[in-house]
C-alpha positions in Angstrom: -14.7 -20.3 -17.7 -12.9 -18.3 -20.4 -14.0 -14.7 -21.3 -12.5 -12.5 -24.0 -12.7 -8.8 -23.6 -11.8 -6.1 -26.1 -11.6 -2.9 -24.0 -10.8 -1.8 -20.5 -14.5 -1.2 -19.9 -15.3 -4.9 -20.8 -12.5 -6.1 -18.5 -13.8 -3.9 -15.7 -17.3 -5.1 -16.3 -16.3 -8.8 -16.1 -14.5 -8.1 -12.9 -17.6 -6.4 -11.6 -19.7 -9.5 -12.5 -17.4 -11.7 -10.6 -17.3 -9.4 -7.6 -21.1 -9.3 -7.5 -21.2 -13.1 -7.1 -18.3 -13.2 -4.6 -19.1 -14.6 -1.1 -17.5 -14.0 2.3 -14.5 -16.2 2.8 -13.7 -16.5 -0.9 -10.2 -16.0 -2.2 -9.4 -15.0 -5.8 -5.9 -15.2 -7.1 -4.9 -13.0 -10.0 -2.0 -13.6 -12.3 -0.8 -12.0 -15.5 2.1 -10.0 -16.9 2.7 -6.3 -16.1 0.3 -4.1 -17.8 -2.2 -6.8 -18.6 -5.1 -5.2 -16.8 -5.0 -6.7 -13.3 -5.8 -3.4 -11.6 -8.6 -2.6 -14.1 -10.1 -6.0 -13.4 -9.8 -5.5 -9.6 -11.5 -2.1 -9.9 -14.5 -3.8 -11.4 -14.4 -6.6 -8.9 -14.4 -4.1 -6.0 -17.4 -2.3 -7.6 -19.2 -5.6 -7.7 -18.7 -5.9 -4.0 -20.1 -2.4 -3.5 -16.8 -0.6 -2.9 -17.2 3.0 -4.0 -13.6 4.2 -3.1 -11.1 4.4 -5.9 -9.1 1.2 -6.0 -5.4 1.3 -6.8 -2.8 -1.5 -6.7 -1.3 -1.6 -3.1 2.2 -2.4 -4.4 4.0 -0.8 -1.5 1.6 -1.5 1.3 0.9 -5.2 0.2 -2.7 -5.1 1.3 -5.4 -2.5 1.1 -8.6 -2.9 3.1 -12.0 -1.8 1.9 -14.8 -2.2 4.5 -17.7 -0.1 3.3 -19.0 -2.6 0.6 -21.4 -5.4 1.2 -18.6 -7.5 2.6 -15.0 -6.6 3.5 -12.6 -6.6 0.5 -8.9 -7.2 1.0 -6.8 -6.4 -2.1 -3.3 -7.8 -2.0 -0.4 -7.0 -4.4 2.5 -9.3 -3.5 4.8 -8.4 -6.4 7.4 -7.0 -4.1 7.3 -9.8 -1.5 10.7 -11.1 -0.9 9.5 -14.3 0.8 6.4 -15.6 2.5 7.7 -14.5 5.9 6.6 -11.0 5.0 3.1 -12.3 4.6 3.3 -13.7 8.1 4.3 -10.3 9.4 1.1 -8.7 8.0 -1.1 -11.5 9.5 -2.3 -12.9 6.1 -4.2 -15.7 7.8 -6.6 -13.2 9.4 -7.4 -11.9 5.9 -7.4 -15.3 4.1 -9.6 -17.0 6.7 -11.7 -14.1 7.9 -15.1 -12.9 6.8 -14.1 -10.9 3.8 -13.1 -11.5 0.2 -9.4 -11.6 -0.8 -8.1 -10.8 -4.2 -4.4 -11.4 -4.5 -2.4 -10.0 -7.5 0.8 -11.9 -8.4 -0.4 -14.8 -6.3 2.0 -17.2 -8.0 4.7 -15.7 -5.8 3.1 -17.0 -2.6 1.8 -20.3 -3.9 3.0 -22.3 -0.9 0.7 -20.4 1.5 -2.4 -20.1 -0.6 -5.5 -22.1 0.5 -6.3 -25.1 -1.7 -9.8 -23.9 -2.4 -9.8 -20.6 -4.3 -10.7 -19.1 -7.7 -7.7 -18.7 -10.0 -8.0 -15.8 -12.4 -5.4 -15.4 -15.2 -5.4 -12.5 -17.6 -3.5 -12.7 -20.9 -2.9 -10.4 -23.8 -2.7 -11.3 -27.5 -1.6 -8.4 -29.6 -2.6 -10.2 -32.7 -6.2 -9.8 -31.6 -5.8 -6.1 -30.8 -4.1 -3.9 -28.2 -7.0 -4.0 -25.8 -7.8 -7.7 -26.2 -7.7 -9.8 -23.0 -8.3 -13.5 -22.4 -9.5 -14.0 -18.8 -9.6 -17.5 -17.5 -11.3 -18.3 -14.2 -10.8 -21.8 -12.6 -12.2 -22.9 -9.3 -9.3 -24.7 -7.6 
């Protein structure tokens, strides 16, 4: 599926639509350049899961847990991961294979430990189509 958005609100709304349909045990990987809108997308995704807390990127904590939605939501940002051993230290398998939904920003950095079955989300800019234009591709792997 490929969706084009032309504002932060549209990007957030598409994230919300995906979050509304997310099921326990699902993993969503999220890739895109810095400043492309990954956090905006994630905020919408969390809203779709019923998360009412403000969602920020957990860059320095690696994972942020939100448990008050309809199912637990685990938001990872692995941008600062030096190697996958750091993921072992936080017990990533409990999150990946538990009863919640995981969304992993910069997932390409931990490709070797990602489950084979997941939803891969890529967000891209194209300044020729406008500053707020985003092309969002979702593939079930």
